[in-house]
N, CA, C and O atoms as a CHARMM CRD file, in Angstrom:
* protein
*
  204
    1    1 UNK  N     57.98100 -45.81200 -36.00800 PROA 1      0.00000
    2    1 UNK  CA    57.38100 -46.92900 -35.36900 PROA 1      0.00000
    3    1 UNK  C     56.99800 -48.13900 -36.33800 PROA 1      0.00000
    4    1 UNK  O     56.28400 -47.91900 -37.31700 PROA 1      0.00000
    5    2 UNK  N     57.42800 -49.28900 -36.08500 PROA 2      0.00000
    6    2 UNK  CA    57.22000 -50.44200 -36.92100 PROA 2      0.00000
    7    2 UNK  C     55.77500 -50.76600 -36.94100 PROA 2      0.00000
    8    2 UNK  O     55.11600 -50.82800 -35.90300 PROA 2      0.00000
    9    3 UNK  N     55.24100 -50.98700 -38.21000 PROA 3      0.00000
   10    3 UNK  CA    53.91500 -51.39900 -38.36400 PROA 3      0.00000
   11    3 UNK  C     53.82800 -52.76800 -38.90400 PROA 3      0.00000
   12    3 UNK  O     54.56900 -53.08400 -39.83500 PROA 3      0.00000
   13    4 UNK  N     52.89800 -53.70000 -38.34900 PROA 4      0.00000
   14    4 UNK  CA    52.99200 -55.00000 -38.70000 PROA 4      0.00000
   15    4 UNK  C     51.54800 -55.33700 -39.33900 PROA 4      0.00000
   16    4 UNK  O     50.51800 -54.72300 -39.06100 PROA 4      0.00000
   17    5 UNK  N     51.64600 -56.42700 -40.25300 PROA 5      0.00000
   18    5 UNK  CA    50.32600 -56.96500 -40.69700 PROA 5      0.00000
   19    5 UNK  C     50.42200 -58.45600 -40.30200 PROA 5      0.00000
   20    5 UNK  O     51.50700 -59.02300 -40.17500 PROA 5      0.00000
   21    6 UNK  N     49.21200 -59.06900 -40.11400 PROA 6      0.00000
   22    6 UNK  CA    48.99200 -60.27400 -39.49600 PROA 6      0.00000
   23    6 UNK  C     48.08200 -61.18900 -40.32800 PROA 6      0.00000
   24    6 UNK  O     47.15300 -60.68800 -40.96200 PROA 6      0.00000
   25    7 UNK  N     48.30000 -62.45100 -40.34900 PROA 7      0.00000
   26    7 UNK  CA    47.40300 -63.40400 -40.95800 PROA 7      0.00000
   27    7 UNK  C     47.28400 -64.57300 -40.25700 PROA 7      0.00000
   28    7 UNK  O     48.25100 -64.98700 -39.61600 PROA 7      0.00000
   29    8 UNK  N     46.11000 -65.24700 -40.28300 PROA 8      0.00000
   30    8 UNK  CA    46.01100 -66.72700 -39.77400 PROA 8      0.00000
   31    8 UNK  C     45.98500 -67.69200 -40.89700 PROA 8      0.00000
   32    8 UNK  O     45.41600 -67.44200 -41.95900 PROA 8      0.00000
   33    9 UNK  N     46.62200 -68.82200 -40.64300 PROA 9      0.00000
   34    9 UNK  CA    46.91400 -69.74900 -41.67400 PROA 9      0.00000
   35    9 UNK  C     46.58700 -71.08100 -41.17100 PROA 9      0.00000
   36    9 UNK  O     47.19200 -71.46300 -40.17000 PROA 9      0.00000
   37   10 UNK  N     45.61100 -71.94100 -41.78400 PROA 10     0.00000
   38   10 UNK  CA    45.42300 -73.33900 -41.28300 PROA 10     0.00000
   39   10 UNK  C     46.51500 -74.05100 -41.70300 PROA 10     0.00000
   40   10 UNK  O     47.01000 -73.87600 -42.81700 PROA 10     0.00000
   41   11 UNK  N     47.00600 -74.98000 -40.76000 PROA 11     0.00000
   42   11 UNK  CA    47.94300 -76.02800 -40.90800 PROA 11     0.00000
   43   11 UNK  C     47.51800 -77.46700 -40.94100 PROA 11     0.00000
   44   11 UNK  O     46.82300 -77.91000 -40.02600 PROA 11     0.00000
   45   12 UNK  N     47.87900 -78.18100 -41.89500 PROA 12     0.00000
   46   12 UNK  CA    47.57400 -79.50100 -41.73100 PROA 12     0.00000
   47   12 UNK  C     48.66800 -80.31800 -41.09400 PROA 12     0.00000
   48   12 UNK  O     49.82200 -80.00500 -41.38600 PROA 12     0.00000
   49   13 UNK  N     48.47800 -81.26900 -40.30700 PROA 13     0.00000
   50   13 UNK  CA    49.58000 -81.74400 -39.51000 PROA 13     0.00000
   51   13 UNK  C     50.62100 -82.66200 -40.34200 PROA 13     0.00000
   52   13 UNK  O     51.76400 -82.91100 -39.95800 PROA 13     0.00000
   53   14 UNK  N     50.09000 -83.08200 -41.43600 PROA 14     0.00000
   54   14 UNK  CA    51.06300 -83.82600 -42.42600 PROA 14     0.00000
   55   14 UNK  C     51.88600 -82.94500 -43.22700 PROA 14     0.00000
   56   14 UNK  O     52.81800 -83.42800 -43.87000 PROA 14     0.00000
   57   15 UNK  N     51.61600 -81.57200 -43.25900 PROA 15     0.00000
   58   15 UNK  CA    52.35900 -80.82300 -44.19700 PROA 15     0.00000
   59   15 UNK  C     52.77800 -79.45000 -43.49700 PROA 15     0.00000
   60   15 UNK  O     53.03000 -78.44900 -44.16800 PROA 15     0.00000
   61   16 UNK  N     52.83600 -79.47200 -42.11500 PROA 16     0.00000
   62   16 UNK  CA    53.15600 -78.33300 -41.50100 PROA 16     0.00000
   63   16 UNK  C     54.43800 -77.53700 -41.89300 PROA 16     0.00000
   64   16 UNK  O     54.42600 -76.31500 -42.04000 PROA 16     0.00000
   65   17 UNK  N     55.59300 -78.34900 -42.05800 PROA 17     0.00000
   66   17 UNK  CA    56.83200 -77.70200 -42.30000 PROA 17     0.00000
   67   17 UNK  C     56.79800 -76.94900 -43.74400 PROA 17     0.00000
   68   17 UNK  O     57.28700 -75.83100 -43.90700 PROA 17     0.00000
   69   18 UNK  N     56.16800 -77.69100 -44.75900 PROA 18     0.00000
   70   18 UNK  CA    56.01100 -77.09200 -46.01700 PROA 18     0.00000
   71   18 UNK  C     55.27400 -75.90500 -46.01800 PROA 18     0.00000
   72   18 UNK  O     55.70800 -74.90300 -46.58800 PROA 18     0.00000
   73   19 UNK  N     54.07500 -75.92100 -45.36500 PROA 19     0.00000
   74   19 UNK  CA    53.28000 -74.66800 -45.28300 PROA 19     0.00000
   75   19 UNK  C     54.00100 -73.45000 -44.74000 PROA 19     0.00000
   76   19 UNK  O     53.93400 -72.36100 -45.31000 PROA 19     0.00000
   77   20 UNK  N     54.69400 -73.65500 -43.62200 PROA 20     0.00000
   78   20 UNK  CA    55.39800 -72.71400 -42.81300 PROA 20     0.00000
   79   20 UNK  C     56.55800 -72.18600 -43.67400 PROA 20     0.00000
   80   20 UNK  O     56.71900 -70.97700 -43.83800 PROA 20     0.00000
   81   21 UNK  N     57.33700 -73.08500 -44.20300 PROA 21     0.00000
   82   21 UNK  CA    58.39900 -72.65900 -45.15700 PROA 21     0.00000
   83   21 UNK  C     57.91600 -71.80800 -46.43500 PROA 21     0.00000
   84   21 UNK  O     58.63100 -70.91600 -46.89100 PROA 21     0.00000
   85   22 UNK  N     56.86000 -72.08000 -46.90000 PROA 22     0.00000
   86   22 UNK  CA    56.24300 -71.22000 -48.07700 PROA 22     0.00000
   87   22 UNK  C     55.89800 -69.80900 -47.48100 PROA 22     0.00000
   88   22 UNK  O     56.17500 -68.78800 -48.11100 PROA 22     0.00000
   89   23 UNK  N     55.28600 -69.77600 -46.24900 PROA 23     0.00000
   90   23 UNK  CA    55.02900 -68.51900 -45.90200 PROA 23     0.00000
   91   23 UNK  C     56.22600 -67.69500 -45.40700 PROA 23     0.00000
   92   23 UNK  O     56.25200 -66.46900 -45.51400 PROA 23     0.00000
   93   24 UNK  N     57.26600 -68.45700 -44.83200 PROA 24     0.00000
   94   24 UNK  CA    58.45200 -67.73300 -44.42900 PROA 24     0.00000
   95   24 UNK  C     59.28500 -67.20600 -45.57000 PROA 24     0.00000
   96   24 UNK  O     59.98000 -66.19400 -45.48300 PROA 24     0.00000
   97   25 UNK  N     59.17200 -67.92700 -46.59900 PROA 25     0.00000
   98   25 UNK  CA    59.89900 -67.25800 -47.94400 PROA 25     0.00000
   99   25 UNK  C     59.21600 -66.08300 -48.39900 PROA 25     0.00000
  100   25 UNK  O     59.80200 -65.32500 -49.17300 PROA 25     0.00000
  101   26 UNK  N     58.01300 -65.82900 -48.00100 PROA 26     0.00000
  102   26 UNK  CA    57.28600 -64.52100 -48.39100 PROA 26     0.00000
  103   26 UNK  C     57.49000 -63.57300 -47.29600 PROA 26     0.00000
  104   26 UNK  O     56.90000 -62.49400 -47.34600 PROA 26     0.00000
  105   27 UNK  N     58.25400 -63.84900 -46.31800 PROA 27     0.00000
  106   27 UNK  CA    58.72800 -62.82600 -45.26700 PROA 27     0.00000
  107   27 UNK  C     57.79300 -62.77800 -44.07000 PROA 27     0.00000
  108   27 UNK  O     57.76100 -61.81300 -43.30600 PROA 27     0.00000
  109   28 UNK  N     56.96500 -63.95600 -43.92700 PROA 28     0.00000
  110   28 UNK  CA    56.08800 -64.03800 -42.74900 PROA 28     0.00000
  111   28 UNK  C     56.76400 -64.71700 -41.62400 PROA 28     0.00000
  112   28 UNK  O     57.49300 -65.67900 -41.86700 PROA 28     0.00000
  113   29 UNK  N     56.56700 -64.25400 -40.28300 PROA 29     0.00000
  114   29 UNK  CA    57.26600 -64.87800 -39.13200 PROA 29     0.00000
  115   29 UNK  C     56.19200 -65.45300 -38.41800 PROA 29     0.00000
  116   29 UNK  O     55.11800 -64.87200 -38.26400 PROA 29     0.00000
  117   30 UNK  N     56.49200 -66.75800 -37.90400 PROA 30     0.00000
  118   30 UNK  CA    55.58200 -67.46100 -37.04800 PROA 30     0.00000
  119   30 UNK  C     55.49200 -66.78900 -35.57600 PROA 30     0.00000
  120   30 UNK  O     56.49000 -66.53600 -34.90100 PROA 30     0.00000
  121   31 UNK  N     54.24700 -66.55400 -35.19800 PROA 31     0.00000
  122   31 UNK  CA    54.04600 -65.87500 -33.81400 PROA 31     0.00000
  123   31 UNK  C     53.71500 -67.09300 -32.92500 PROA 31     0.00000
  124   31 UNK  O     54.40900 -67.45500 -31.97400 PROA 31     0.00000
  125   32 UNK  N     52.48300 -67.73200 -33.37800 PROA 32     0.00000
  126   32 UNK  CA    52.06700 -68.77100 -32.45800 PROA 32     0.00000
  127   32 UNK  C     51.24300 -69.93400 -33.15200 PROA 32     0.00000
  128   32 UNK  O     50.76500 -69.65300 -34.25100 PROA 32     0.00000
  129   33 UNK  N     51.05000 -71.01500 -32.72200 PROA 33     0.00000
  130   33 UNK  CA    50.35100 -72.12400 -33.22900 PROA 33     0.00000
  131   33 UNK  C     49.34400 -72.60000 -32.20500 PROA 33     0.00000
  132   33 UNK  O     49.71900 -72.92900 -31.08000 PROA 33     0.00000
  133   34 UNK  N     48.09200 -72.64300 -32.56400 PROA 34     0.00000
  134   34 UNK  CA    46.93400 -73.07700 -31.65100 PROA 34     0.00000
  135   34 UNK  C     46.29300 -74.17100 -32.26800 PROA 34     0.00000
  136   34 UNK  O     46.42600 -74.34400 -33.47900 PROA 34     0.00000
  137   35 UNK  N     45.49300 -75.06200 -31.45400 PROA 35     0.00000
  138   35 UNK  CA    44.72700 -76.00000 -32.02800 PROA 35     0.00000
  139   35 UNK  C     43.59100 -75.47700 -32.94900 PROA 35     0.00000
  140   35 UNK  O     43.00800 -74.41200 -32.74600 PROA 35     0.00000
  141   36 UNK  N     43.34300 -76.27300 -33.92100 PROA 36     0.00000
  142   36 UNK  CA    42.19500 -75.86700 -34.80600 PROA 36     0.00000
  143   36 UNK  C     40.84200 -76.49600 -34.51200 PROA 36     0.00000
  144   36 UNK  O     40.66300 -77.03300 -33.41900 PROA 36     0.00000
  145   37 UNK  N     39.89800 -76.46000 -35.41100 PROA 37     0.00000
  146   37 UNK  CA    38.55300 -76.90300 -35.14700 PROA 37     0.00000
  147   37 UNK  C     38.56100 -78.54100 -35.11900 PROA 37     0.00000
  148   37 UNK  O     37.56600 -79.11500 -34.67800 PROA 37     0.00000
  149   38 UNK  N     39.62100 -79.24800 -35.56300 PROA 38     0.00000
  150   38 UNK  CA    39.56600 -80.68700 -35.46300 PROA 38     0.00000
  151   38 UNK  C     41.02800 -81.15100 -35.13100 PROA 38     0.00000
  152   38 UNK  O     41.97500 -80.37800 -35.28200 PROA 38     0.00000
  153   39 UNK  N     41.18200 -82.39800 -34.68800 PROA 39     0.00000
  154   39 UNK  CA    42.58800 -82.90600 -34.38700 PROA 39     0.00000
  155   39 UNK  C     43.56600 -82.84200 -35.48300 PROA 39     0.00000
  156   39 UNK  O     44.77300 -82.75200 -35.25600 PROA 39     0.00000
  157   40 UNK  N     43.03300 -82.89100 -36.74800 PROA 40     0.00000
  158   40 UNK  CA    44.04400 -82.92500 -37.84600 PROA 40     0.00000
  159   40 UNK  C     44.49800 -81.63800 -38.33000 PROA 40     0.00000
  160   40 UNK  O     45.28700 -81.59400 -39.27300 PROA 40     0.00000
  161   41 UNK  N     44.02100 -80.46600 -37.70600 PROA 41     0.00000
  162   41 UNK  CA    44.40000 -79.16200 -38.15900 PROA 41     0.00000
  163   41 UNK  C     44.81300 -78.30000 -36.90000 PROA 41     0.00000
  164   41 UNK  O     44.33500 -78.40800 -35.77100 PROA 41     0.00000
  165   42 UNK  N     45.79400 -77.42400 -37.31800 PROA 42     0.00000
  166   42 UNK  CA    46.29100 -76.41800 -36.40700 PROA 42     0.00000
  167   42 UNK  C     46.13600 -74.98200 -37.12400 PROA 42     0.00000
  168   42 UNK  O     45.95900 -74.90000 -38.33900 PROA 42     0.00000
  169   43 UNK  N     46.20500 -74.00000 -36.38600 PROA 43     0.00000
  170   43 UNK  CA    46.17100 -72.66000 -37.06100 PROA 43     0.00000
  171   43 UNK  C     47.28800 -71.80500 -36.43900 PROA 43     0.00000
  172   43 UNK  O     47.52300 -71.66900 -35.23800 PROA 43     0.00000
  173   44 UNK  N     47.94900 -71.24100 -37.50800 PROA 44     0.00000
  174   44 UNK  CA    49.20200 -70.49300 -37.25500 PROA 44     0.00000
  175   44 UNK  C     48.92300 -69.04000 -37.37000 PROA 44     0.00000
  176   44 UNK  O     48.25800 -68.63400 -38.32200 PROA 44     0.00000
  177   45 UNK  N     49.41000 -68.17900 -36.41600 PROA 45     0.00000
  178   45 UNK  CA    49.37500 -66.83400 -36.50500 PROA 45     0.00000
  179   45 UNK  C     50.68300 -66.39600 -36.92900 PROA 45     0.00000
  180   45 UNK  O     51.68400 -66.80800 -36.34400 PROA 45     0.00000
  181   46 UNK  N     50.76500 -65.47000 -38.04600 PROA 46     0.00000
  182   46 UNK  CA    52.00700 -65.12600 -38.58900 PROA 46     0.00000
  183   46 UNK  C     51.87200 -63.52000 -38.65600 PROA 46     0.00000
  184   46 UNK  O     50.78400 -62.94400 -38.64300 PROA 46     0.00000
  185   47 UNK  N     53.19100 -62.84000 -38.73400 PROA 47     0.00000
  186   47 UNK  CA    53.23100 -61.41900 -38.97700 PROA 47     0.00000
  187   47 UNK  C     54.35900 -61.10100 -39.85400 PROA 47     0.00000
  188   47 UNK  O     55.24100 -61.91700 -40.12000 PROA 47     0.00000
  189   48 UNK  N     54.31700 -59.87800 -40.30700 PROA 48     0.00000
  190   48 UNK  CA    55.52200 -59.54100 -41.13400 PROA 48     0.00000
  191   48 UNK  C     55.35500 -57.84100 -41.09600 PROA 48     0.00000
  192   48 UNK  O     54.28200 -57.27600 -40.88700 PROA 48     0.00000
  193   49 UNK  N     56.53900 -57.21600 -41.32200 PROA 49     0.00000
  194   49 UNK  CA    56.56400 -55.84500 -41.25800 PROA 49     0.00000
  195   49 UNK  C     55.85900 -55.17000 -42.60600 PROA 49     0.00000
  196   49 UNK  O     56.14800 -55.51500 -43.75200 PROA 49     0.00000
  197   50 UNK  N     55.02700 -54.29600 -42.31700 PROA 50     0.00000
  198   50 UNK  CA    54.24000 -53.59800 -43.54500 PROA 50     0.00000
  199   50 UNK  C     55.24700 -52.93200 -44.31300 PROA 50     0.00000
  200   50 UNK  O     56.20000 -52.39100 -43.75400 PROA 50     0.00000
  201   51 UNK  N     55.09200 -52.93200 -45.64500 PROA 51     0.00000
  202   51 UNK  CA    56.05600 -52.31500 -46.53900 PROA 51     0.00000
  203   51 UNK  C     55.78200 -50.80300 -46.72900 PROA 51     0.00000
  204   51 UNK  O     56.51000 -50.13000 -47.45900 PROA 51     0.00000
């Protein structure tokens, strides 16, 4: 059975692609993006297979 690890990542709207690309290079897959605590911020939920 596949086991996953998860992380939440704060995203700034002016640097979203760069932040997601950096996490993606480390093997993290984007699951969902939800609104953050203020209009300038989003929160990304990421997952990757446990090694």
